[in-house]
N, C-alpha and C positions, 0 to 999 in steps of 0.2 A: 889683208887676207883673204886669201881666194877660199870656194867651200872645194872641199873635198869629198865626194860620193863614193861610197863601197857597196858594193852589192854581191851579196850571197845567192847564190844561184846554181842551181844543176843544168844550166844554160847559159854558160858567160858569152856564148859567140852569140846572143841576143843584144848584145851591148858594142857600139852605144846604140845603133840602132837608128831610130830617126832624131836620137840627140846629136848624132854626129852631122847633121846636115842645118842649113839654115841657121836661123840666131842661136840656139845652143850649140850647134855645130862649130859656129864661127869662133863664139866665146871660148868653147873646149882648145880649139887651136891656138886661140888667144892669151891662153893659160891664166883667163878668168875665174874658171872651177876645173876641176879635173874629177876624173872617173877610172874606178877600177873595179874589173866585174873579177869577183873570186869564186871557182869552182869548188863547191860543197863537196863534191865526190873525192877532191883532194884529202880531205882529212881524214877519210874514212881509213880503218885499221886490217883488214882483211885483204886478200889476194884479188876478191870480187867488186871490191871497191864499192860494199854495199852502203845503203846511205837510208833503207828504210826499214819497217818490218811490219806485221800485221799488228793488229790494234786489239788490246788487252778489253776483254768484254764482248769480241767478236764484230761482227760488221765485216761491208765491205771496204774495198779499199786498202791503202797502205797508210802507215803514218812514218814521217820524216823523226829520226832517233835523235836522243838529247845527246847522247855523248859525241855524236858526231859535229851536231849544229855549236855544240858548247865549244867544240877544241876549232871549228871554223870560226865563230865569234871573238876567241882567247887570241887568234892568229892574226884579226882582221879589225877587231873595232877599236879604235883609237882612244875612245872614252871621253872626248873633249866635245863631242857633240850625241844626239838621241840615238837608238838601237831601234829600229819600225820593222815591225811585222806588219804586210800588207795581207789583210783580209777583211772578210765582209762582216765582221761581227766587229771590228773597230771603229773607232770617231771617225764621224764621217769628214771627210777633207772637205775644207770653204777656204776663200781666199784668206779669210784672217789667219787662220792656221798656217798655210801657204807665206804668208808675210813673217811669221814667226820662225818657221823651217829655214826662211833665206836669210836669218840674222845668224844662224848657227855655222860653228868652222868646220864640222862635219856631219855628215850623215851617212849612216849604217843601214842599210834597206835589206832586211831577210825575206828573199821571195818562198814560198813554200810550193809544193807540188804535193799532189794525190790527195787523201785525205786531210794535209796539214801538217802542222806538226808535235811532239810531245809537249804538253803542256806545260812541264816541271821545269824546261829550259826558259819559258818564257817567264815564271816566277821568278828563278831563279837569277835571270840577269834584268830582271826589271823592263822589260820588253813595253814599248810603245805599239800599239795596236790602232791601225789605221785604215779606213775602208774610203775607195772612190767611189761607191754607190752600191746599192741593193740588188746586186746580180753577181753571177758566180763566173769565174774565170779558170781557163785553163792551170792557170799557175799565176804568180805574185808577179812575174817580169813586165807585164803589160802594165799593170798598176804601177808597178817603179818607175818606168818610164813618164806614166802620167805627170804622176807627182815631182819626178825629178825636172820636168819640163816647165811644169808651174812655178818650182822655186827659182830654175836656173833665169828667167826671164826678169826677175826681180833683183838680180843681184848688179850689182854698181856696175856700169859699162857695157850691158848686155844690149839693152833698149838704147835707141839714138838720143832719148830726153824721157824725163820723168814725171811730162805732161799725159804722155802714153799713158803709161800705168794709172794716173789720178780721174782720167776719164774712161777707164773699161768696165764692164759689169762686176758688181756687186761691191766697188769701189762705193764709200757712202751708206752701203746696202740695200742700192737699187740694181736692176738690170738695165745693160745698156741702151742710150737711144738707138732709132735707126740712121743708118750712113746713108749718103747719095753721092755720087759724081757725074763728071760729063758723058753723056750729053745731058742735055737741062731738061729733054723730053725724048723718051724713050717707050716707042708702041703706045704712042697718044698717052703716056704718063708723065706727069711734069714734076717736078722736084718741087717740095713746097714752097710757095713762094718766100716764106720768111727767112730761109737758107741763103737766099740771093739778094736781099733785102739791103745787106751791109751795115746793118743795127745790130752791133756785137749783144748788147743785154737782150733783145727780142729772142735771137738766135740762143744765147742761155736760157733764157725762161723756156723757150718750146723744148729746148731736148732734156729739160729737168722736166716739163711735163710731160713729154712722150715717156721719159726714165719711169716716171711715177704711174705712167696708167697701164704700161705694158708689164713692170711688176706687179700692181694691182690685179692684173688679168690671169696672167700665167704663173705666178709663183705667190699665191696666198701666203703663205709660211714667211717668204721675206717680207711680205708688204706688211704683215702682223707685226713682225719684230722693228720694221723701220718706224712705224705710225707709233709704237710705245716707246722709240728710242725719243724719236721728235716729241711726243706729248712729256717724256720726263724732262727734255734740256726745255722745252717751253715751261715748265712748271717753276725748276730751277731759278732760269732767268726770271722767272715773275715772284719768284719769294726774295 
């Protein structure tokens, strides 16, 4: 069964965008996943197609109306997968969460604009809130594209080999090791000798050591989780 992604947005023309090219685009054309972008304005009830209003309590900006959003959700959410709102206050997206989402039959993504959406529709619909980082975008569309790209590449048949996924960043809790290709010497910089040794175990050990060193230096948060998990597994093995 292939994944179907529904995107609720004020700018459906932004889709598929980059998801229509390269690996996700080929997979989309091959029917490995499906994408439907729904215009929230189509569910407005007045002749001006109004989707937002001023916030109660005052303040700058506009808020997307709960009645319009709920009508859009009711018409498009199939109910067999999570309903997700892209927002900086949501759960940070990581590779483990991406793997979970890739097992779902559908994903329905709500893209906010302006100051956000009325809280009541989030509560009424049990919406999952996800963040792609600690920064603010003009709207949720770019975040939806990021999430879908991360998910789609994990779907069966999208990448040529499962081994490509096994060795990527965040698999096993580490950042990825450095990569090299021809020429063997470039601008007086040589490829590490171990990589042309032909000794597979030495190559594997070098890559693991490099991944650990890079993770420890650049992402101490990941390194702390990795070492804690490793210590826990060693403790379990020794008990």
